[in-house]
PDB file of N, CA, C, O and CB in Angstrom:
ATOM      1  N   SER A   1     -22.944  -4.720  17.458  1.00  0.00           N
ATOM      2  CA  SER A   1     -23.330  -3.315  17.408  1.00  0.00           C
ATOM      3  C   SER A   1     -24.825  -3.149  17.617  1.00  0.00           C
ATOM      4  O   SER A   1     -25.263  -2.154  18.195  1.00  0.00           O
ATOM      5  CB  SER A   1     -22.918  -2.697  16.080  1.00  0.00           C
ATOM      6  N   THR A   2     -25.597  -4.091  17.165  1.00  0.00           N
ATOM      7  CA  THR A   2     -27.044  -3.984  17.339  1.00  0.00           C
ATOM      8  C   THR A   2     -27.409  -4.065  18.813  1.00  0.00           C
ATOM      9  O   THR A   2     -28.315  -3.367  19.267  1.00  0.00           O
ATOM     10  CB  THR A   2     -27.770  -5.084  16.551  1.00  0.00           C
ATOM     11  N   VAL A   3     -26.715  -4.905  19.559  1.00  0.00           N
ATOM     12  CA  VAL A   3     -27.023  -5.054  20.978  1.00  0.00           C
ATOM     13  C   VAL A   3     -26.630  -3.802  21.740  1.00  0.00           C
ATOM     14  O   VAL A   3     -27.387  -3.341  22.594  1.00  0.00           O
ATOM     15  CB  VAL A   3     -26.308  -6.277  21.562  1.00  0.00           C
ATOM     16  N   THR A   4     -25.467  -3.243  21.452  1.00  0.00           N
ATOM     17  CA  THR A   4     -24.978  -2.106  22.236  1.00  0.00           C
ATOM     18  C   THR A   4     -25.644  -0.794  21.856  1.00  0.00           C
ATOM     19  O   THR A   4     -25.790   0.080  22.711  1.00  0.00           O
ATOM     20  CB  THR A   4     -23.489  -1.973  22.071  1.00  0.00           C
ATOM     21  N   THR A   5     -26.053  -0.625  20.605  1.00  0.00           N
ATOM     22  CA  THR A   5     -26.644   0.653  20.181  1.00  0.00           C
ATOM     23  C   THR A   5     -28.124   0.540  19.863  1.00  0.00           C
ATOM     24  O   THR A   5     -28.752   1.533  19.497  1.00  0.00           O
ATOM     25  CB  THR A   5     -25.915   1.184  18.972  1.00  0.00           C
ATOM     26  N   GLY A   6     -28.680  -0.627  19.993  1.00  0.00           N
ATOM     27  CA  GLY A   6     -30.086  -0.802  19.659  1.00  0.00           C
ATOM     28  C   GLY A   6     -30.359  -0.660  18.171  1.00  0.00           C
ATOM     29  O   GLY A   6     -31.489  -0.378  17.773  1.00  0.00           O
ATOM     30  N   GLY A   7     -29.345  -0.851  17.352  1.00  0.00           N
ATOM     31  CA  GLY A   7     -29.515  -0.758  15.909  1.00  0.00           C
ATOM     32  C   GLY A   7     -29.258   0.621  15.347  1.00  0.00           C
ATOM     33  O   GLY A   7     -29.185   0.787  14.130  1.00  0.00           O
ATOM     34  N   ILE A   8     -29.117   1.619  16.213  1.00  0.00           N
ATOM     35  CA  ILE A   8     -28.907   2.996  15.733  1.00  0.00           C
ATOM     36  C   ILE A   8     -27.507   3.155  15.135  1.00  0.00           C
ATOM     37  O   ILE A   8     -27.318   3.939  14.204  1.00  0.00           O
ATOM     38  CB  ILE A   8     -29.110   4.009  16.887  1.00  0.00           C
ATOM     39  N   GLY A   9     -26.538   2.425  15.657  1.00  0.00           N
ATOM     40  CA  GLY A   9     -25.159   2.556  15.177  1.00  0.00           C
ATOM     41  C   GLY A   9     -24.847   1.734  13.941  1.00  0.00           C
ATOM     42  O   GLY A   9     -23.757   1.856  13.381  1.00  0.00           O
ATOM     43  N   ASN A  10     -25.771   0.909  13.506  1.00  0.00           N
ATOM     44  CA  ASN A  10     -25.498   0.043  12.357  1.00  0.00           C
ATOM     45  C   ASN A  10     -25.163   0.808  11.079  1.00  0.00           C
ATOM     46  O   ASN A  10     -24.228   0.410  10.384  1.00  0.00           O
ATOM     47  CB  ASN A  10     -26.682  -0.841  12.104  1.00  0.00           C
ATOM     48  N   PRO A  11     -25.874   1.885  10.729  1.00  0.00           N
ATOM     49  CA  PRO A  11     -25.493   2.615   9.510  1.00  0.00           C
ATOM     50  C   PRO A  11     -24.082   3.203   9.583  1.00  0.00           C
ATOM     51  O   PRO A  11     -23.355   3.216   8.590  1.00  0.00           O
ATOM     52  CB  PRO A  11     -26.489   3.730   9.247  1.00  0.00           C
ATOM     53  N   VAL A  12     -23.708   3.682  10.753  1.00  0.00           N
ATOM     54  CA  VAL A  12     -22.364   4.250  10.914  1.00  0.00           C
ATOM     55  C   VAL A  12     -21.316   3.155  10.724  1.00  0.00           C
ATOM     56  O   VAL A  12     -20.332   3.354  10.012  1.00  0.00           O
ATOM     57  CB  VAL A  12     -22.206   4.917  12.312  1.00  0.00           C
ATOM     58  N   LEU A  13     -21.521   2.016  11.349  1.00  0.00           N
ATOM     59  CA  LEU A  13     -20.569   0.917  11.189  1.00  0.00           C
ATOM     60  C   LEU A  13     -20.540   0.414   9.756  1.00  0.00           C
ATOM     61  O   LEU A  13     -19.487   0.006   9.264  1.00  0.00           O
ATOM     62  CB  LEU A  13     -20.916  -0.228  12.134  1.00  0.00           C
ATOM     63  N   SER A  14     -21.665   0.437   9.092  1.00  0.00           N
ATOM     64  CA  SER A  14     -21.708   0.022   7.693  1.00  0.00           C
ATOM     65  C   SER A  14     -20.878   0.957   6.826  1.00  0.00           C
ATOM     66  O   SER A  14     -20.156   0.504   5.938  1.00  0.00           O
ATOM     67  CB  SER A  14     -23.153  -0.021   7.190  1.00  0.00           C
ATOM     68  N   ILE A  15     -20.977   2.256   7.076  1.00  0.00           N
ATOM     69  CA  ILE A  15     -20.182   3.226   6.315  1.00  0.00           C
ATOM     70  C   ILE A  15     -18.695   3.021   6.581  1.00  0.00           C
ATOM     71  O   ILE A  15     -17.882   3.076   5.658  1.00  0.00           O
ATOM     72  CB  ILE A  15     -20.594   4.671   6.675  1.00  0.00           C
ATOM     73  N   VAL A  16     -18.343   2.787   7.837  1.00  0.00           N
ATOM     74  CA  VAL A  16     -16.935   2.546   8.178  1.00  0.00           C
ATOM     75  C   VAL A  16     -16.430   1.285   7.475  1.00  0.00           C
ATOM     76  O   VAL A  16     -15.320   1.271   6.943  1.00  0.00           O
ATOM     77  CB  VAL A  16     -16.757   2.415   9.716  1.00  0.00           C
ATOM     78  N   GLU A  17     -17.235   0.240   7.474  1.00  0.00           N
ATOM     79  CA  GLU A  17     -16.842  -0.986   6.771  1.00  0.00           C
ATOM     80  C   GLU A  17     -16.676  -0.737   5.278  1.00  0.00           C
ATOM     81  O   GLU A  17     -15.746  -1.257   4.661  1.00  0.00           O
ATOM     82  CB  GLU A  17     -17.877  -2.092   7.002  1.00  0.00           C
ATOM     83  N   ASP A  18     -17.567   0.053   4.695  1.00  0.00           N
ATOM     84  CA  ASP A  18     -17.456   0.375   3.268  1.00  0.00           C
ATOM     85  C   ASP A  18     -16.176   1.145   2.973  1.00  0.00           C
ATOM     86  O   ASP A  18     -15.510   0.886   1.971  1.00  0.00           O
ATOM     87  CB  ASP A  18     -18.670   1.187   2.807  1.00  0.00           C
ATOM     88  N   LEU A  19     -15.831   2.089   3.841  1.00  0.00           N
ATOM     89  CA  LEU A  19     -14.600   2.856   3.644  1.00  0.00           C
ATOM     90  C   LEU A  19     -13.372   1.951   3.722  1.00  0.00           C
ATOM     91  O   LEU A  19     -12.458   2.065   2.905  1.00  0.00           O
ATOM     92  CB  LEU A  19     -14.495   3.978   4.689  1.00  0.00           C
ATOM     93  N   PHE A  20     -13.356   1.055   4.704  1.00  0.00           N
ATOM     94  CA  PHE A  20     -12.231   0.125   4.813  1.00  0.00           C
ATOM     95  C   PHE A  20     -12.144  -0.778   3.589  1.00  0.00           C
ATOM     96  O   PHE A  20     -11.047  -1.062   3.109  1.00  0.00           O
ATOM     97  CB  PHE A  20     -12.360  -0.724   6.082  1.00  0.00           C
ATOM     98  N   ALA A  21     -13.273  -1.227   3.085  1.00  0.00           N
ATOM     99  CA  ALA A  21     -13.269  -2.074   1.891  1.00  0.00           C
ATOM    100  C   ALA A  21     -12.737  -1.305   0.689  1.00  0.00           C
ATOM    101  O   ALA A  21     -11.986  -1.854  -0.117  1.00  0.00           O
ATOM    102  CB  ALA A  21     -14.684  -2.605   1.599  1.00  0.00           C
ATOM    103  N   PHE A  22     -13.122  -0.036   0.564  1.00  0.00           N
ATOM    104  CA  PHE A  22     -12.648   0.793  -0.541  1.00  0.00           C
ATOM    105  C   PHE A  22     -11.139   0.995  -0.456  1.00  0.00           C
ATOM    106  O   PHE A  22     -10.436   0.871  -1.459  1.00  0.00           O
ATOM    107  CB  PHE A  22     -13.365   2.150  -0.541  1.00  0.00           C
ATOM    108  N   VAL A  23     -10.646   1.304   0.726  1.00  0.00           N
ATOM    109  CA  VAL A  23      -9.204   1.500   0.908  1.00  0.00           C
ATOM    110  C   VAL A  23      -8.452   0.204   0.617  1.00  0.00           C
ATOM    111  O   VAL A  23      -7.397   0.230  -0.017  1.00  0.00           O
ATOM    112  CB  VAL A  23      -8.896   1.988   2.344  1.00  0.00           C
ATOM    113  N   ASN A  24      -8.983  -0.921   1.071  1.00  0.00           N
ATOM    114  CA  ASN A  24      -8.339  -2.204   0.782  1.00  0.00           C
ATOM    115  C   ASN A  24      -8.287  -2.480  -0.711  1.00  0.00           C
ATOM    116  O   ASN A  24      -7.292  -3.006  -1.207  1.00  0.00           O
ATOM    117  CB  ASN A  24      -9.071  -3.337   1.489  1.00  0.00           C
ATOM    118  N   ALA A  25      -9.334  -2.135  -1.426  1.00  0.00           N
ATOM    119  CA  ALA A  25      -9.343  -2.329  -2.876  1.00  0.00           C
ATOM    120  C   ALA A  25      -8.277  -1.460  -3.537  1.00  0.00           C
ATOM    121  O   ALA A  25      -7.567  -1.919  -4.431  1.00  0.00           O
ATOM    122  CB  ALA A  25     -10.734  -2.003  -3.458  1.00  0.00           C
ATOM    123  N   LEU A  26      -8.163  -0.211  -3.101  1.00  0.00           N
ATOM    124  CA  LEU A  26      -7.135   0.670  -3.663  1.00  0.00           C
ATOM    125  C   LEU A  26      -5.734   0.137  -3.380  1.00  0.00           C
ATOM    126  O   LEU A  26      -4.868   0.157  -4.255  1.00  0.00           O
ATOM    127  CB  LEU A  26      -7.279   2.086  -3.095  1.00  0.00           C
ATOM    128  N   VAL A  27      -5.518  -0.335  -2.170  1.00  0.00           N
ATOM    129  CA  VAL A  27      -4.213  -0.896  -1.819  1.00  0.00           C
ATOM    130  C   VAL A  27      -3.912  -2.115  -2.683  1.00  0.00           C
ATOM    131  O   VAL A  27      -2.787  -2.281  -3.153  1.00  0.00           O
ATOM    132  CB  VAL A  27      -4.165  -1.275  -0.325  1.00  0.00           C
ATOM    133  N   ALA A  28      -4.903  -2.961  -2.892  1.00  0.00           N
ATOM    134  CA  ALA A  28      -4.704  -4.161  -3.705  1.00  0.00           C
ATOM    135  C   ALA A  28      -4.380  -3.809  -5.149  1.00  0.00           C
ATOM    136  O   ALA A  28      -3.657  -4.546  -5.819  1.00  0.00           O
ATOM    137  CB  ALA A  28      -5.942  -5.047  -3.653  1.00  0.00           C
ATOM    138  N   ILE A  29      -4.905  -2.697  -5.632  1.00  0.00           N
ATOM    139  CA  ILE A  29      -4.650  -2.288  -7.010  1.00  0.00           C
ATOM    140  C   ILE A  29      -3.280  -1.624  -7.152  1.00  0.00           C
ATOM    141  O   ILE A  29      -2.539  -1.932  -8.086  1.00  0.00           O
ATOM    142  CB  ILE A  29      -5.745  -1.335  -7.489  1.00  0.00           C
ATOM    143  N   PHE A  30      -2.939  -0.721  -6.238  1.00  0.00           N
ATOM    144  CA  PHE A  30      -1.754   0.111  -6.419  1.00  0.00           C
ATOM    145  C   PHE A  30      -0.491  -0.419  -5.752  1.00  0.00           C
ATOM    146  O   PHE A  30       0.607  -0.056  -6.174  1.00  0.00           O
ATOM    147  CB  PHE A  30      -2.031   1.464  -5.904  1.00  0.00           C
ATOM    148  N   LEU A  31      -0.600  -1.257  -4.738  1.00  0.00           N
ATOM    149  CA  LEU A  31       0.590  -1.728  -4.042  1.00  0.00           C
ATOM    150  C   LEU A  31       1.540  -2.523  -4.936  1.00  0.00           C
ATOM    151  O   LEU A  31       2.749  -2.310  -4.848  1.00  0.00           O
ATOM    152  CB  LEU A  31       0.185  -2.572  -2.874  1.00  0.00           C
ATOM    153  N   PRO A  32       1.063  -3.420  -5.786  1.00  0.00           N
ATOM    154  CA  PRO A  32       2.019  -4.123  -6.667  1.00  0.00           C
ATOM    155  C   PRO A  32       2.802  -3.173  -7.567  1.00  0.00           C
ATOM    156  O   PRO A  32       3.996  -3.374  -7.787  1.00  0.00           O
ATOM    157  CB  PRO A  32       1.283  -5.136  -7.529  1.00  0.00           C
ATOM    158  N   TRP A  33       2.148  -2.153  -8.085  1.00  0.00           N
ATOM    159  CA  TRP A  33       2.849  -1.175  -8.928  1.00  0.00           C
ATOM    160  C   TRP A  33       3.861  -0.382  -8.114  1.00  0.00           C
ATOM    161  O   TRP A  33       4.957  -0.096  -8.593  1.00  0.00           O
ATOM    162  CB  TRP A  33       1.847  -0.219  -9.595  1.00  0.00           C
ATOM    163  N   LEU A  34       3.503  -0.030  -6.899  1.00  0.00           N
ATOM    164  CA  LEU A  34       4.423   0.703  -6.039  1.00  0.00           C
ATOM    165  C   LEU A  34       5.649  -0.147  -5.711  1.00  0.00           C
ATOM    166  O   LEU A  34       6.770   0.362  -5.686  1.00  0.00           O
ATOM    167  CB  LEU A  34       3.717   1.140  -4.748  1.00  0.00           C
ATOM    168  N   VAL A  35       5.440  -1.425  -5.463  1.00  0.00           N
ATOM    169  CA  VAL A  35       6.561  -2.327  -5.187  1.00  0.00           C
ATOM    170  C   VAL A  35       7.482  -2.424  -6.399  1.00  0.00           C
ATOM    171  O   VAL A  35       8.703  -2.417  -6.244  1.00  0.00           O
ATOM    172  CB  VAL A  35       6.047  -3.727  -4.795  1.00  0.00           C
ATOM    173  N   LEU A  36       6.917  -2.515  -7.599  1.00  0.00           N
ATOM    174  CA  LEU A  36       7.744  -2.558  -8.806  1.00  0.00           C
ATOM    175  C   LEU A  36       8.564  -1.285  -8.964  1.00  0.00           C
ATOM    176  O   LEU A  36       9.743  -1.348  -9.312  1.00  0.00           O
ATOM    177  CB  LEU A  36       6.870  -2.769 -10.041  1.00  0.00           C
ATOM    178  N   ILE A  37       7.962  -0.145  -8.715  1.00  0.00           N
ATOM    179  CA  ILE A  37       8.677   1.130  -8.837  1.00  0.00           C
ATOM    180  C   ILE A  37       9.810   1.206  -7.824  1.00  0.00           C
ATOM    181  O   ILE A  37      10.921   1.615  -8.163  1.00  0.00           O
ATOM    182  CB  ILE A  37       7.712   2.315  -8.644  1.00  0.00           C
ATOM    183  N   ILE A  38       9.539   0.817  -6.594  1.00  0.00           N
ATOM    184  CA  ILE A  38      10.571   0.864  -5.555  1.00  0.00           C
ATOM    185  C   ILE A  38      11.686  -0.135  -5.864  1.00  0.00           C
ATOM    186  O   ILE A  38      12.862   0.185  -5.691  1.00  0.00           O
ATOM    187  CB  ILE A  38       9.958   0.570  -4.167  1.00  0.00           C
ATOM    188  N   ALA A  39      11.335  -1.336  -6.316  1.00  0.00           N
ATOM    189  CA  ALA A  39      12.357  -2.331  -6.663  1.00  0.00           C
ATOM    190  C   ALA A  39      13.223  -1.833  -7.814  1.00  0.00           C
ATOM    191  O   ALA A  39      14.437  -2.037  -7.802  1.00  0.00           O
ATOM    192  CB  ALA A  39      11.702  -3.676  -7.035  1.00  0.00           C
ATOM    193  N   GLY A  40      12.624  -1.187  -8.803  1.00  0.00           N
ATOM    194  CA  GLY A  40      13.392  -0.619  -9.906  1.00  0.00           C
ATOM    195  C   GLY A  40      14.328   0.476  -9.441  1.00  0.00           C
ATOM    196  O   GLY A  40      15.471   0.549  -9.894  1.00  0.00           O
ATOM    197  N   ALA A  41      13.860   1.327  -8.545  1.00  0.00           N
ATOM    198  CA  ALA A  41      14.701   2.401  -8.023  1.00  0.00           C
ATOM    199  C   ALA A  41      15.872   1.835  -7.227  1.00  0.00           C
ATOM    200  O   ALA A  41      16.993   2.332  -7.333  1.00  0.00           O
ATOM    201  CB  ALA A  41      13.875   3.351  -7.146  1.00  0.00           C
ATOM    202  N   VAL A  42      15.621   0.812  -6.440  1.00  0.00           N
ATOM    203  CA  VAL A  42      16.697   0.182  -5.669  1.00  0.00           C
ATOM    204  C   VAL A  42      17.710  -0.468  -6.606  1.00  0.00           C
ATOM    205  O   VAL A  42      18.916  -0.370  -6.380  1.00  0.00           O
ATOM    206  CB  VAL A  42      16.124  -0.868  -4.688  1.00  0.00           C
ATOM    207  N   LEU A  43      17.233  -1.125  -7.648  1.00  0.00           N
ATOM    208  CA  LEU A  43      18.129  -1.748  -8.623  1.00  0.00           C
ATOM    209  C   LEU A  43      19.007  -0.700  -9.301  1.00  0.00           C
ATOM    210  O   LEU A  43      20.216  -0.896  -9.428  1.00  0.00           O
ATOM    211  CB  LEU A  43      17.322  -2.522  -9.676  1.00  0.00           C
ATOM    212  N   ILE A  44      18.418   0.396  -9.731  1.00  0.00           N
ATOM    213  CA  ILE A  44      19.191   1.475 -10.364  1.00  0.00           C
ATOM    214  C   ILE A  44      20.221   2.031  -9.390  1.00  0.00           C
ATOM    215  O   ILE A  44      21.358   2.303  -9.776  1.00  0.00           O
ATOM    216  CB  ILE A  44      18.256   2.604 -10.853  1.00  0.00           C
ATOM    217  N   PHE A  45      19.829   2.202  -8.135  1.00  0.00           N
ATOM    218  CA  PHE A  45      20.749   2.717  -7.125  1.00  0.00           C
ATOM    219  C   PHE A  45      21.965   1.805  -6.975  1.00  0.00           C
ATOM    220  O   PHE A  45      23.101   2.280  -6.958  1.00  0.00           O
ATOM    221  CB  PHE A  45      20.032   2.868  -5.780  1.00  0.00           C
ATOM    222  N   PHE A  46      21.728   0.489  -6.865  1.00  0.00           N
ATOM    223  CA  PHE A  46      22.849  -0.428  -6.660  1.00  0.00           C
ATOM    224  C   PHE A  46      23.716  -0.571  -7.903  1.00  0.00           C
ATOM    225  O   PHE A  46      24.927  -0.755  -7.781  1.00  0.00           O
ATOM    226  CB  PHE A  46      22.335  -1.787  -6.241  1.00  0.00           C
ATOM    227  N   VAL A  47      23.140  -0.492  -9.081  1.00  0.00           N
ATOM    228  CA  VAL A  47      23.940  -0.532 -10.306  1.00  0.00           C
ATOM    229  C   VAL A  47      24.852   0.688 -10.361  1.00  0.00           C
ATOM    230  O   VAL A  47      26.037   0.563 -10.671  1.00  0.00           O
ATOM    231  CB  VAL A  47      23.029  -0.590 -11.562  1.00  0.00           C
ATOM    232  N   ARG A  48      24.313   1.856 -10.064  1.00  0.00           N
ATOM    233  CA  ARG A  48      25.144   3.072 -10.069  1.00  0.00           C
ATOM    234  C   ARG A  48      26.208   3.021  -8.984  1.00  0.00           C
ATOM    235  O   ARG A  48      27.340   3.453  -9.203  1.00  0.00           O
ATOM    236  CB  ARG A  48      24.271   4.318  -9.880  1.00  0.00           C
ATOM    237  N   LEU A  49      25.855   2.499  -7.818  1.00  0.00           N
ATOM    238  CA  LEU A  49      26.824   2.378  -6.733  1.00  0.00           C
ATOM    239  C   LEU A  49      27.943   1.418  -7.128  1.00  0.00           C
ATOM    240  O   LEU A  49      29.114   1.689  -6.862  1.00  0.00           O
ATOM    241  CB  LEU A  49      26.136   1.897  -5.439  1.00  0.00           C
ATOM    242  N   HIS A  50      27.597   0.319  -7.749  1.00  0.00           N
ATOM    243  CA  HIS A  50      28.601  -0.656  -8.194  1.00  0.00           C
ATOM    244  C   HIS A  50      29.539  -0.032  -9.223  1.00  0.00           C
ATOM    245  O   HIS A  50      30.753  -0.223  -9.151  1.00  0.00           O
ATOM    246  CB  HIS A  50      27.918  -1.907  -8.788  1.00  0.00           C
ATOM    247  N   ARG A  51      28.987   0.710 -10.175  1.00  0.00           N
ATOM    248  CA  ARG A  51      29.821   1.358 -11.201  1.00  0.00           C
ATOM    249  C   ARG A  51      30.755   2.388 -10.578  1.00  0.00           C
ATOM    250  O   ARG A  51      31.892   2.547 -11.024  1.00  0.00           O
ATOM    251  CB  ARG A  51      28.938   2.030 -12.267  1.00  0.00           C
ATOM    252  N   ARG A  52      30.287   3.080  -9.560  1.00  0.00           N
ATOM    253  CA  ARG A  52      31.098   4.118  -8.939  1.00  0.00           C
ATOM    254  C   ARG A  52      32.222   3.514  -8.098  1.00  0.00           C
ATOM    255  O   ARG A  52      33.311   4.084  -8.023  1.00  0.00           O
ATOM    256  CB  ARG A  52      30.223   5.025  -8.076  1.00  0.00           C
ATOM    257  N   LEU A  53      31.971   2.370  -7.466  1.00  0.00           N
ATOM    258  CA  LEU A  53      32.945   1.811  -6.533  1.00  0.00           C
ATOM    259  C   LEU A  53      33.933   0.843  -7.167  1.00  0.00           C
ATOM    260  O   LEU A  53      34.971   0.563  -6.568  1.00  0.00           O
ATOM    261  CB  LEU A  53      32.231   1.120  -5.431  1.00  0.00           C
ATOM    262  N   ARG A  54      33.647   0.317  -8.367  1.00  0.00           N
ATOM    263  CA  ARG A  54      34.578  -0.633  -8.970  1.00  0.00           C
ATOM    264  C   ARG A  54      35.822   0.114  -9.453  1.00  0.00           C
ATOM    265  O   ARG A  54      35.741   1.275  -9.855  1.00  0.00           O
ATOM    266  CB  ARG A  54      33.904  -1.401 -10.147  1.00  0.00           C
ATOM    267  N   PRO A  55      36.960  -0.553  -9.410  1.00  0.00           N
ATOM    268  CA  PRO A  55      38.200   0.110  -9.845  1.00  0.00           C
ATOM    269  C   PRO A  55      38.190   0.372 -11.354  1.00  0.00           C
ATOM    270  O   PRO A  55      37.625  -0.397 -12.133  1.00  0.00           O
ATOM    271  CB  PRO A  55      39.427  -0.748  -9.468  1.00  0.00           C
ATOM    272  N   ALA A  56      38.824   1.464 -11.738  1.00  0.00           N
ATOM    273  CA  ALA A  56      38.895   1.820 -13.161  1.00  0.00           C
ATOM    274  C   ALA A  56      39.841   0.859 -13.871  1.00  0.00           C
ATOM    275  O   ALA A  56      40.913   0.546 -13.352  1.00  0.00           O
ATOM    276  CB  ALA A  56      39.367   3.297 -13.350  1.00  0.00           C
ATOM    277  N   ALA A  57      39.455   0.395 -15.040  1.00  0.00           N
ATOM    278  CA  ALA A  57      40.279  -0.574 -15.778  1.00  0.00           C
ATOM    279  C   ALA A  57      41.199   0.127 -16.746  1.00  0.00           C
ATOM    280  O   ALA A  57      41.966  -0.528 -17.453  1.00  0.00           O
ATOM    281  CB  ALA A  57      39.401  -1.572 -16.529  1.00  0.00           C
TER     282      ALA A  57
END
């Protein structure tokens, strides 16, 4: 970037890099929790589906 913009574009690229780093940090924090929530919802769905489809005893 320094070669192509003569150093003028460096602050802009730095801000973009900071934004990407911030978003990556948020993803790293919240994605595991989101996966747990989705896995729990899928588990509940299949348990209810199994109960509905099994023959009555």
